[in-house]
C-alpha positions in Angstrom: 106.4 125.9 10.2 105.2 127.4 13.4 108.5 129.1 14.0 107.9 131.4 11.0 104.5 132.5 12.3 104.4 136.0 14.0 101.7 135.3 16.5 102.9 132.0 18.1 105.0 131.6 21.2 106.8 128.8 22.9 107.8 128.3 26.5 108.8 125.5 28.9 106.9 125.1 32.1 107.2 122.3 34.6 109.0 120.2 32.0 106.3 120.7 29.4 106.5 122.6 26.1 103.7 125.0 25.8 102.8 126.3 22.3 100.5 129.3 22.2 98.8 130.5 19.1 95.8 132.6 18.2 92.5 130.8 18.0 90.7 132.2 14.9 87.6 130.2 15.5 86.2 132.6 18.2 86.9 135.6 16.0 85.1 133.9 13.1 82.1 133.1 15.3 81.9 136.7 16.6 82.3 138.1 13.1 79.5 135.8 11.7 77.0 137.1 14.2 74.9 140.1 13.3 75.4 141.7 16.7 77.7 140.9 19.7 77.3 142.2 23.2 80.4 142.0 25.4 79.8 142.8 29.1 83.1 143.6 30.7 83.7 146.6 33.0 87.4 146.7 32.2 87.7 145.6 28.6 88.7 148.6 26.4 87.5 149.2 22.9 91.1 149.0 21.7 91.8 145.7 23.4 88.5 144.2 22.1 89.3 145.4 18.6 92.7 143.6 18.8 90.9 140.4 19.9 88.3 140.6 17.1 90.8 141.8 14.5 88.8 144.8 13.6 89.0 148.6 13.8 88.1 150.2 17.2 85.7 152.5 15.3 83.6 149.4 14.4 82.8 148.8 18.1 80.1 150.8 19.9 80.6 151.3 23.6 77.7 151.8 26.0 78.7 152.6 29.5 77.2 154.0 32.6 77.9 157.7 33.1 80.2 158.5 35.9 78.4 159.8 38.9 79.1 163.4 39.9 81.6 163.7 42.8 78.8 164.6 45.2 77.0 161.4 44.3 79.8 158.9 44.8 78.8 155.8 46.9 78.6 156.9 50.5 78.9 153.3 51.7 82.2 152.5 50.2 85.6 153.3 51.6 88.8 152.0 50.1 91.8 151.7 52.4 95.2 150.6 51.2 97.5 149.1 53.8 101.0 150.1 53.0 104.3 148.4 53.9 103.2 144.9 53.0 105.2 144.8 49.8 103.4 143.0 46.9 102.3 140.2 49.2 102.8 137.9 46.2 102.9 134.1 46.1 106.3 133.9 47.8 105.9 135.3 51.3 108.2 135.2 54.3 106.8 133.8 57.6 107.0 137.3 59.0 104.8 138.6 56.2 102.3 135.7 56.6 102.1 136.6 60.3 101.4 140.3 59.6 98.7 139.4 57.0 97.1 136.9 59.5 97.1 139.6 62.2 95.5 142.2 59.8 92.8 139.7 58.8 92.1 138.8 62.4 91.7 142.5 63.3 89.4 143.2 60.4 87.3 140.1 61.2 86.8 141.5 64.7 85.5 144.8 63.1 83.6 143.0 60.3 82.5 139.5 61.2 81.2 139.0 57.7 84.6 139.9 56.1 85.2 138.6 52.7 88.8 137.8 51.7 90.4 137.4 48.3 94.0 136.1 48.2 96.0 133.8 46.0 94.8 130.2 45.6 98.2 129.0 46.6 97.7 130.6 50.0 94.7 128.3 50.7 92.2 131.1 50.3 88.6 130.0 49.8 88.2 133.0 47.4 91.1 133.9 45.2 92.4 136.2 42.5 91.5 135.6 38.9 88.3 133.9 39.8 86.4 135.4 42.6 87.3 139.0 42.0 85.5 138.9 38.6 81.8 138.4 37.9 81.0 137.2 41.4 78.2 138.4 43.6 79.6 136.4 46.6 80.5 139.5 48.5 77.6 141.8 47.7 76.0 141.6 51.2 79.3 141.8 53.0 80.3 144.9 55.0 84.0 144.6 54.1 86.3 142.9 51.6 90.1 142.3 52.2 92.0 141.8 49.0 95.6 140.6 49.6 98.5 141.0 47.3 99.0 142.5 43.8 97.1 140.3 41.3 99.8 140.0 38.7 98.9 137.3 36.2 101.4 134.8 35.0 103.8 136.8 32.9 104.5 134.0 30.5 100.8 133.7 29.8 100.5 137.5 29.4 103.4 137.4 27.0 101.7 134.7 24.9 98.5 136.8 24.8 100.5 139.9 23.9 102.2 138.1 21.0 98.9 136.6 19.8 97.2 140.0 19.9 100.0 142.2 18.5 102.3 140.0 16.6 105.2 141.6 18.5 107.7 140.1 20.9 108.1 142.2 24.1 111.2 144.2 24.2 111.9 144.3 27.9 111.2 147.0 30.5 111.8 149.8 28.0 109.0 148.5 25.8 106.2 150.9 26.8 103.4 149.0 25.0 104.4 145.8 26.8 104.7 147.5 30.1 101.2 149.1 29.6 99.8 145.7 28.7 101.0 144.2 32.0 99.8 147.3 34.0 96.4 147.1 32.4 96.1 143.4 33.3 96.9 144.1 36.9 94.7 147.2 37.1 91.8 145.4 35.6 91.9 142.8 38.4 91.9 145.5 41.0 89.0 147.3 39.3 87.0 144.1 39.2 87.6 143.4 42.9 86.5 147.0 43.8 83.0 146.2 42.3 82.4 143.0 44.4 80.8 144.8 47.3 78.2 146.4 45.0 78.3 149.7 46.8 75.4 152.0 46.2 
């Protein structure tokens, strides 16, 4: 019976069959409430509408106005270190050495350096947990974020199917590509806010 449902997905992982399907209970709870307040700096009106199965026009958005260019935080500088590749979960020994050298140099300059890396790299603070909703780094003078925080693509695909009822059509499927890009960008945006620059 599940095979005929549009919003279910199936995959094998580590010898286990994983069945993903939408959870209508949370939507029902949200719809039963008189008012809901969702606090998320990266959640768009359109994505929330997909999640709540409503029209985007039914959602009111309140956001902080952008600061004028001359009032941007003067205590925040973002520097991207190029030529490290994606620095993903599968790293060569050479890349691991380069990352360790970079971290050591930054720790010399910023003894209170915060580091976010993948959990699999043994990092105390890691992507998908400490880059969201944490004030751990608010008093730090610098934060080193390592790698491109790409969520598990199979999990993203399950979310995409549950939200849209569509199966991704490969690299040429712009809606699917945008879904992945938004997920990665949102992780970066969340990490940028951890220093709480003024």
